[in-house]
N, C-alpha and C positions, 0 to 999 in steps of 0.2 A: 736480152730482155724479151719476154713474151709480149706479143702485141695486145692491144686492147681487145681485139676480137677473140684471141685465144683466152685471155684472162676472163673476160665477161662470159664467154661460152662455158668455160669450166664452172664458173660460179652459178650461172643460170641452170646448168644441168641438175643441180640439187635445189633449185628454187623455181619450180614450175607451177606449184600449187598457189593460186592467188591468196589463199589464207596465210600461207607461209610468207609470201612477199609482204602482205599486210602487217604481220607481226614484226617483220624486219623494219618496216617504216617507223615503228615505235622503238624496238630494241636496239637497232644499230645506232641511231642518234643518241640514245641514252648512254650506251657504252662509250661511244666516241666522246661525248661531253664529260663523262666520268673520268676517262683517261686524260682528257685535256685538263680537267680540274686537278687531278693527281700530279700531272706534270707541271702545272702552273704553281703548285705548292712547293716544288723544288726550284729554288731561286738562288741567285747570287748577285752580289753588288759589283758594279762596274766602276772603276775609277774612284777618285777621292770624292766626287760629287755624290756618290751613293746611288746612282741609277740602278734600278732593279731589272734583272733579266731572268726570265724563267725558262725551264727546259721546254715548256710548251711553246714559248715564243721562238725558240731555236728549231724545234722539230716540225712545226706547222709548215713553214716555207719548204722544208725538205720534202715532206709528203706531197704538198701541192706541186712542187717541181716534178716529182714522179708522175703525178696525174697529168701534168702538161706534156710530159714525154709520151704518155700513153695516147692521149686524145685531147687536144687543146680546147675544143668546144665544150666537152664535158667538164674539163678542168675549170673553165670559167664558172660554171654552175657550182662546182665544188668550192671554189673560192668564196662565192656568195654565201655558202653554208658555213664554211670553216671560220670565217671572220667573226660572225656573231657568236659562234660556239666558243671561240678563243677569248673574245672580249668578255663574255659572261663568265667563263671559267676564271679568267684573271680577276674579275670583280669578286667572284665568290671566295677567292682566297682571303679576302679582307673580312669575311663574315665568320661568326663562330662555327667551329667544327666543319671545315671544308672537307677534311678527309672522311668523316662520317657521311657527309652528304654525297661525296663521290662514290663511296663504297655502297651506299644504298641504291644510287642510280645504276651502278654497275651490276648489282645483283638483280634488280628489277629488269634491266635491259636483257640480261642473259635468260631470265625466266621467259620473257617474250620470245627470245630466239629458240629456246628449247621447245616451247609450245608450237611454234611454227614448224619445226622439224618433226614434231609428232604428226602434224597434218601431212607433211611432205612424205613421211616414211623414208627419209634419207638422212644420212649423217651430214653434219655441217662440212662445207668445202675445206675449211682450214685444217681439218683433221688429217687430210692428205697433203696439204700444202699451206704452210703458215703464211705465205704471201697473200693468200686469199682473205686474210684479216683486213688487209688494206683495200682489197677489191670490194668488200661489202658496201661501204659508203658510195664508192664509184658506181657499182651496179645499181644502187637505188637512184642515183642521179640519172643514169642511163634510162631507167624505167620511167622516170619523170619526163625526160626528153621524148621517149617513145610515145607516151600517153598524150603528149602535146603535139604529136605529129612531126617531131624533129628527129633528125638522124635515122631516118627509116632504112637507109642502106646499111647502116651498122646493125640495126635490129634484124634485118634480113640475112646478114652474114652470120649473126650469132645463133639464131634459132635452129637451123639444121644441125650445126655442130653440137649445140647443147642437147638436142633431142637424141642424136646418135650416141653421145657420151652417156646420157641417162639410160638409154636402152642397153648399152654395154654394162653399165653399173648394175642395172636390174637383173640382167642375165647372169652376171657373176654372183650376185646375191642369191638368186634362185639355185644356181649350181652349188653354192656353198651350203644351202639348206638340205640338198638331197644327198 
């Protein structure tokens, strides 16, 4: 498993423009919530008592466990974000048209993502590595921590790796154009 530094540096390398990061603070939570709502809509009954369990309830702890393996302090923040997202998604399954609501949030979230990457002039990280889809929310939590003056050693470890990777990506892109 790649370390938090490796994962975050890779993600940061195509998220250096503050406008891109800003759009991600809207787009990523929308996409995450939409996915949770879709997964919350997939449910089954447990036992004769009819207790309901959704796929979102099963997968959320798995994702959080992954985050805890990467970096426990960032994972604490992720837990504080995931729980309200999960609870609201579970609640939304009881309203009319939860799938349409999730689909709309998903599309709007991706529109924000695409706008951000136009500013960045770099393709999204997940196009090279699908695991980066899980790192997006984790990266945003890291950015919040960094802005609050927390985990500065992590920020300092990530920055030079991200810049070096971005320079290599830009060089390869320029070489491909000529």
